[in-house]
C-alpha positions in Angstrom: -3.9 -116.0 146.9 -6.0 -114.5 144.1 -5.0 -114.5 140.6 -4.3 -111.0 139.0 -6.6 -111.6 136.1 -10.3 -112.3 137.3 -11.2 -113.8 133.9 -8.6 -116.3 133.6 -9.6 -119.7 135.0 -7.2 -122.0 136.9 -5.8 -124.9 134.8 -7.9 -127.4 136.8 -11.1 -125.7 135.9 -10.1 -125.6 132.2 -9.4 -129.3 132.0 -12.7 -130.0 133.7 -14.5 -127.8 131.4 -12.9 -129.5 128.3 -13.7 -133.0 129.7 -17.3 -132.1 130.1 -17.5 -130.7 126.7 -16.0 -133.9 125.2 -18.5 -136.0 127.2 -21.5 -134.0 125.8 -20.2 -134.5 122.3 -19.6 -138.3 122.9 -23.2 -138.7 124.2 -24.8 -136.8 121.3 -22.9 -139.0 118.8 -24.0 -142.1 120.6 -27.6 -141.0 120.7 -27.4 -139.9 117.0 -26.2 -143.4 115.8 -28.6 -145.5 117.9 -31.7 -143.5 117.3 -34.2 -145.2 115.1 -34.3 -143.7 111.6 -37.7 -142.4 110.1 -36.9 -144.0 106.7 -36.0 -147.8 106.3 -32.4 -148.4 105.4 -31.8 -149.6 101.9 -29.9 -152.8 101.5 -26.1 -152.4 101.2 -24.8 -152.1 97.7 -22.0 -154.6 98.4 -23.8 -157.8 98.7 -22.1 -160.8 100.0 -20.6 -163.5 97.8 -23.6 -165.9 98.1 -26.1 -163.2 97.1 -24.3 -162.5 93.8 -24.5 -166.0 92.6 -26.7 -166.4 89.5 -29.7 -168.6 89.9 -29.7 -171.9 88.1 -31.7 -171.8 84.9 -31.5 -175.5 83.8 -33.2 -178.5 85.3 -30.0 -179.6 87.0 -28.8 -176.2 87.7 -26.0 -176.3 85.4 -24.6 -173.3 83.5 -24.1 -175.2 80.3 -24.4 -173.2 77.1 -25.6 -175.2 74.1 -24.6 -173.2 71.0 -26.3 -175.4 68.6 -29.7 -174.4 69.9 -28.8 -170.7 69.5 -28.4 -171.0 65.8 -31.7 -172.6 65.0 -34.7 -170.6 64.4 -37.2 -170.4 67.3 -40.0 -172.9 67.3 -43.1 -171.6 65.7 -41.3 -168.7 63.8 -42.9 -168.3 60.4 -40.5 -165.6 59.2 -36.8 -166.5 59.1 -35.6 -163.9 56.8 -34.7 -161.4 59.5 -31.0 -161.4 60.7 -30.1 -158.5 62.9 -26.4 -159.0 62.1 -26.8 -158.5 58.4 -27.7 -155.2 56.4 -30.7 -155.9 54.1 -33.1 -153.5 52.4 -36.4 -154.9 51.3 -37.1 -154.4 47.7 -39.7 -151.7 46.9 -43.2 -152.8 46.2 -44.2 -153.2 42.5 -45.7 -150.0 41.1 -49.5 -149.8 40.9 -51.1 -150.7 37.6 -51.4 -147.8 35.2 -55.1 -147.1 34.5 -56.2 -147.6 31.0 -57.0 -144.2 29.4 -60.2 -144.5 27.3 -59.7 -144.0 23.6 -61.3 -140.7 22.3 -62.8 -141.1 18.9 -62.3 -138.0 16.8 -65.3 -136.3 15.3 -65.9 -137.3 11.7 -64.1 -135.2 9.2 -66.5 -132.9 7.4 -67.4 -133.7 3.8 -67.1 -131.1 1.1 -70.9 -130.7 1.1 -71.1 -130.0 4.8 -68.3 -127.4 4.5 -70.3 -125.5 2.0 -72.5 -123.0 3.8 -75.0 -123.1 0.9 -75.4 -126.8 1.1 -78.6 -128.1 2.7 -76.8 -130.5 5.3 -74.3 -127.7 6.4 -73.7 -127.7 10.2 -72.0 -124.7 11.4 -69.3 -125.2 14.0 -70.1 -124.7 17.8 -70.3 -121.3 19.2 -67.2 -120.9 21.4 -68.0 -117.6 23.3 -68.7 -117.8 27.0 -71.7 -116.5 28.8 -70.4 -115.0 32.0 -73.4 -113.1 33.5 -76.4 -111.0 33.3 -76.8 -107.2 34.0 -80.2 -105.5 34.6 -80.3 -101.8 34.1 -83.3 -99.5 33.7 -85.6 -102.6 33.2 -83.4 -104.0 30.4 -81.4 -107.2 30.6 -78.0 -107.3 29.1 -75.9 -110.5 28.8 -72.2 -110.4 29.3 -69.9 -112.5 27.0 -66.3 -113.2 26.8 -64.1 -114.6 24.0 -61.1 -115.0 26.3 -59.0 -112.4 24.3 -60.3 -109.0 25.1 -62.7 -106.9 27.1 -66.2 -108.5 28.0 -69.0 -107.8 25.5 -72.5 -106.6 26.4 -75.6 -107.2 24.3 -79.4 -107.1 24.6 -81.8 -109.6 22.9 -81.6 -109.2 19.1 -78.2 -107.7 19.0 -75.0 -108.9 17.3 -72.1 -110.2 19.5 -68.6 -110.0 18.2 -69.9 -109.4 14.6 -70.8 -113.1 14.0 -73.4 -114.1 16.6 -76.9 -113.1 17.3 -78.4 -113.1 20.8 -81.9 -114.5 20.5 -83.0 -114.9 24.2 -81.5 -114.2 27.7 -82.6 -116.7 30.3 -81.9 -116.9 34.0 -78.8 -119.2 33.7 -78.4 -119.5 30.0 -78.7 -117.6 26.7 -79.9 -118.8 23.3 -77.6 -117.8 20.4 -77.2 -118.5 16.6 -75.0 -117.3 13.8 -76.0 -114.2 11.9 -77.9 -116.2 9.2 -80.0 -117.9 11.9 -78.4 -121.4 11.6 -76.7 -123.2 14.5 -79.0 -122.2 17.3 -77.4 -123.1 20.5 -78.2 -122.7 24.3 -75.0 -121.6 26.1 -75.1 -122.1 29.9 -73.6 -119.4 32.3 -70.1 -120.3 33.3 -69.0 -117.5 35.6 -65.3 -116.8 35.5 -64.1 -120.2 33.9 
């Protein structure tokens, strides 16, 4: 007698098929667990009781703690001021010595004779104007001066500067000047934009 459904398998065939499938899975699991691994296995994390025992450190292998030795400074230690259990701030180093300032002697006070322009030993005050450059135009040299208050002043040799100085000579890096009466001849170096 033939079954009406050609796709339906008899119950015996199903059982046999299921047993073969279980057998293949069991053989695969057996091969997987016994096959040698490519990487070496790491030691187990849960070691036995004997492996966890501390190794003896003393000569006799005892675990005796000598607290008296812990409070003493280590042998050969020169600095015993450090205590990691106390807060301590080192004092700041002493300030560096202050440099001694040289004493400046003031110029001698003028005498009444030296203050008088008609006196023979009269010394005029220094010329305080700044020489800041030279300008050459049409073959003539012009010196450029500044008194620090206004516009720069231009002058040729022989001319008056700021109404009180006479320009005697223009050099490469300096000028020679005097007061209008010819006294107090001074060489003034060029000082750019100081």
